[in-house]
C-alpha positions, -999 to +999 in steps of 0.1 A: +224+001+076+197-008+051+168-011+075+137+004+058+110-020+045+085-003+022+050-017+023+039-005-011+007-009-032-018+008-054-046+019-030-071-007-018-048-036-027-043-052+008-016-029+022-034-025+055-040-062+058-003-068+054+006-042+080-018-058+105-003-093+098+032-080+104+021-062+136+005-093+150+035-114+141+062-091+155+043-080+186+043-114+203+011-104+221-015-130+232-042-105+220-049-092+185-030-060+177-049-027+178-057-017+142-051+019+152-015+011+163+003-007+135+039-015+129+043+011+102+061+043+114+043+065+088+030+068+053+056+080+029+035+110+019+027+122+054+033+159+059+041+157+096+067+129+089+085+151+063+083+182+085+097+164+115+131+159+098+131+191+077+121+213+107+103+237+085+068+245+073+064+226+040+035+247+029+063+272+018+077+246-006+065+235-040+062+198-048+094+197-068+113+210-037+096+186-014+106+157-037+141+171-036+143+166+002+123+134+006+152+109+000+173+127+026+143+126+050+141+089+047+179+086+052+176+106+084+147+084+096+168+053+087+197+066+108+174+073+137+160+037+136+192+020+125+191-006+153+160-023+138+138-028+108+115+002+101+083-001+081+069+027+060+036+025+040+038+039+004+010+044-022+031+063-047+046+046-077+084+041-076+099+072-093+127+097-092+128+134-085+139+161-109+176+155-099+173+119-108+174+106-072+150+078-064+124+090-039+128+057-021+166+057-016+184+024-023+212+030+003+187+026+033+162+002+018+162-034+029+133-046+009+098-038-004+067-059+001+044-051-028+008-060-026-011-063-059-048-070-065-071-076-095-078-040-106-114-049-112-118-055-075-096-025-067-120-003-087-150-012-065-131-006-032-113+025-044-146+041-056-161+036-021-129+050-005-129+081-027-166+086-026-166+089-064-188+072-091-173+040-103-169+053-139-148+082-126-127+059-104-120+036-134-109+067-153-084+076-126-071+041-126-067+041-164-052+076-167-015+077-175+007+097-150-023+100-126-016+119-094-036+117-062-039+154-056-040+173-023-038+210-016-004+223-006-021+241+023-006+231+057-040+217+069-038+187+046-020+158+062-005+143+030+013+156-001+003+148-036+012+113-046+023+104-082+005+072-088+005+066-126-023+044-138-027+009-123-003-007-147+024+020-144+022+016-106+026-022-107+055-021-132+073+008-115+078-014-083+079-049-097+105-041-124+128-019-105+162-035-097+174-012-070+164-034-041+147-067-033+110-070-038+086-094-023+054-094-046+022-107-030-011-111-048-041-103-026-059-133-040-030-156-031-028-143+005-066-150+009-062-185-005-031-196+014-023-170+041+003-191+059+023-199+028+023-163+015+029-147+048+059-170+054+073-158+021+071-122+033+086-129+067+115-148+053+119-123+024+123-095+048+150-115+066+131-125+098+131-161+111+098-179+105+080-190+137+051-213+126+031-208+158+035-170+157+025-171+120-006-190+126-016-167+154-009-136+133-032-150+105-059-158+130-057-124+147-058-107+113-089-124+100-115-102+083-140-109+110-116-098+137-107-066+118-143-057+111-152-063+148-124-040+159-135-013+134-171-015+146-160-013+183-133+013+183-133+028+148-104+030+124-086+063+118-076+054+083-112+050+071-121+078+047-150+101+055-167+091+023-168+054+032-191+036+057-165+011+066-128+004+058-131-034+061-160-040+037-161-076+024-126-091+025-132-112-006-118-115-041-138-116-073-166-093-060-163-075-093-180-104-111-213-095-096-209-057-093-190-045-124-208-042-157-194-060-187-185-027-202-165-016-171-148-049-168-138-048-205-125-013-202-102-022-173-090-053-192-084-035-224-063-008-206-043-032-184-044-065-202-006-069-205+002-062-168-029-081-156-017-112-175+018-107-161+003-107-126-018-138-133-053-123-139-074-135-168-100-120-190-122-151-190-133-143-155-160-121-171-194-121-153 
């Protein structure tokens, strides 16, 4: 059964917000979902998730060998959860291992929800998340074949994630033909949350319930999420950042990015930005 739904995005593009919306919609609870207990089973690069199905210490494997096994790990997970849809978060680009097998196997994939956000806003949020200077973060986003690197030592909870630059990442998912994709712009979800979320629910194959959808949007408001984080914390917040839910707006780059930084991002990603509906004339 094709039951895995990948919730994919370049980092800081609204992936967590989408997972919270889905959790609130599917839970049927009269209370907002706990942000520390979301619908996603795991992140695709999680070491403990891979080790659960391989039953071995992955610190003994190199990255090429890990990638060799990952499609089969996802197949085993799909078989285990075959009676329902299963959600996995992914920040890697869509790619294949050395044997030519897609890391995200077609035979168990139902759909992918792909969140995309203006890279000029992404740069601000990602810099805060990484605890790096803005210039260095932009360099990472612009660098071809970029990899988010982690040590292979067992203590680290995630493997390295091949990202590509921002454009490579977007195109790798949105232009693949292996399985259905539901692209969602962060800006559109902000502007018309009901309309866009309904697209997602129906695209996955669920029946749309208007009352449940409105409740999910209300329970997933930025104010609600920020209050939860302040009250109980959020385990996905990086140690370098003061808060995960920072502003919840779009277009913040207009006041915070220099003309030079905005121009550098535009020059590097112009073709894909235009394809995704972003314009240069939004210059501050």
